C-alpha positions as CSV (number, residue, x, y, z in Angstrom):
1,X,-13.9,-9.0,-26.8
2,X,-14.1,-12.5,-25.5
3,X,-13.3,-13.8,-22.0
4,X,-12.2,-17.3,-21.2
5,X,-12.1,-18.7,-17.6
6,X,-10.1,-21.6,-16.2
7,X,-9.3,-23.0,-12.7
8,X,-6.0,-24.4,-11.5
9,X,-5.0,-26.0,-8.2
10,X,-1.3,-25.4,-7.4
11,X,1.1,-26.2,-4.6
12,X,2.7,-23.4,-2.6
13,X,6.3,-22.9,-3.5
14,X,6.2,-24.9,-6.7
15,X,6.3,-23.3,-10.1
16,X,3.3,-23.7,-12.4
17,X,2.8,-22.7,-16.0
18,X,0.0,-21.0,-17.9
19,X,0.2,-21.4,-21.6
20,X,-1.7,-19.1,-23.9
21,X,-2.0,-18.9,-27.7
22,X,-0.5,-15.7,-29.1
23,X,0.1,-14.3,-32.5
24,X,3.4,-12.5,-32.3
25,X,3.8,-12.0,-36.0
26,X,0.7,-9.8,-35.9
27,X,1.8,-8.1,-32.7
28,X,-0.7,-9.9,-30.4
29,X,1.0,-10.9,-27.2
30,X,-0.3,-11.7,-23.7
31,X,0.3,-9.4,-20.8
32,X,-0.4,-9.9,-17.1
33,X,-1.0,-6.3,-15.8
34,X,-1.3,-6.8,-12.0
35,X,-0.7,-10.3,-10.5
36,X,-1.6,-10.6,-6.8
37,X,1.4,-10.0,-4.6
38,X,1.2,-13.6,-3.3
39,X,1.9,-14.9,-6.8
40,X,5.3,-14.2,-8.3
41,X,5.7,-14.0,-12.0
42,X,9.0,-16.0,-12.5
43,X,9.3,-15.7,-16.3
44,X,7.4,-15.4,-19.6
45,X,8.5,-16.6,-23.0
46,X,7.4,-17.8,-26.3
47,X,7.9,-21.6,-26.2
48,X,6.6,-22.7,-29.6
49,X,6.6,-20.7,-32.8
50,X,4.4,-21.4,-35.8
51,X,6.3,-21.9,-39.1
52,X,3.4,-20.3,-40.9
53,X,3.4,-16.6,-41.6
54,X,1.1,-14.9,-39.0
55,X,0.6,-18.3,-37.3
56,X,-0.2,-18.9,-33.7
57,X,2.5,-19.4,-31.1
58,X,2.4,-20.5,-27.4
59,X,3.4,-17.9,-24.8
60,X,4.2,-19.5,-21.4
61,X,4.0,-17.7,-18.0
62,X,5.8,-19.4,-15.1
63,X,4.5,-18.4,-11.7
64,X,4.9,-19.5,-8.1
65,X,2.4,-19.1,-5.2
66,X,4.0,-18.0,-1.9
67,X,0.8,-18.0,0.3
68,X,-2.2,-20.3,0.5
69,X,-5.4,-18.9,-0.9
70,X,-7.6,-18.3,-3.9
71,X,-6.4,-15.8,-6.5
72,X,-7.5,-14.4,-9.8
73,X,-5.3,-13.7,-12.8
74,X,-6.5,-11.8,-15.9
75,X,-4.3,-12.0,-18.9
76,X,-4.9,-9.6,-21.7
77,X,-4.2,-10.3,-25.4
78,X,-3.3,-7.0,-27.1
79,X,-0.8,-5.2,-29.2
80,X,1.6,-3.0,-27.2
81,X,0.5,0.1,-29.1
82,X,-3.2,-0.5,-28.6
83,X,-5.1,0.5,-25.4
84,X,-7.8,-2.2,-25.3
85,X,-7.2,-6.0,-25.3
86,X,-9.0,-8.1,-27.9
87,X,-9.3,-11.0,-25.5
88,X,-9.0,-11.6,-21.8
89,X,-8.2,-15.0,-20.3
90,X,-9.0,-15.4,-16.6
91,X,-7.6,-18.0,-14.3
92,X,-8.7,-18.9,-10.7
93,X,-5.7,-20.1,-8.9
94,X,-6.2,-22.2,-5.7
95,X,-2.9,-22.4,-3.8
96,X,-2.7,-25.2,-1.3
């Protein structure tokens, strides 16, 4: 399993997006198991779909920070019916 890390600085009260590459045709979608209570998950959707069979798509998560601070998010790429993720993408969020 691979792990990617990224840092984002966001403004309190403003929505911010995290885009991740998914493969919905093969069942691989991103999940955010437990976001910190100070970060609200507003929505998640697939915003671009590959025209190729089994191609990659972009899955967008919209969040908003309600409190200043430093937070960690760990998204998991997995199939719903499988227990373990094949990839984890970690983000350090600095809300100011």
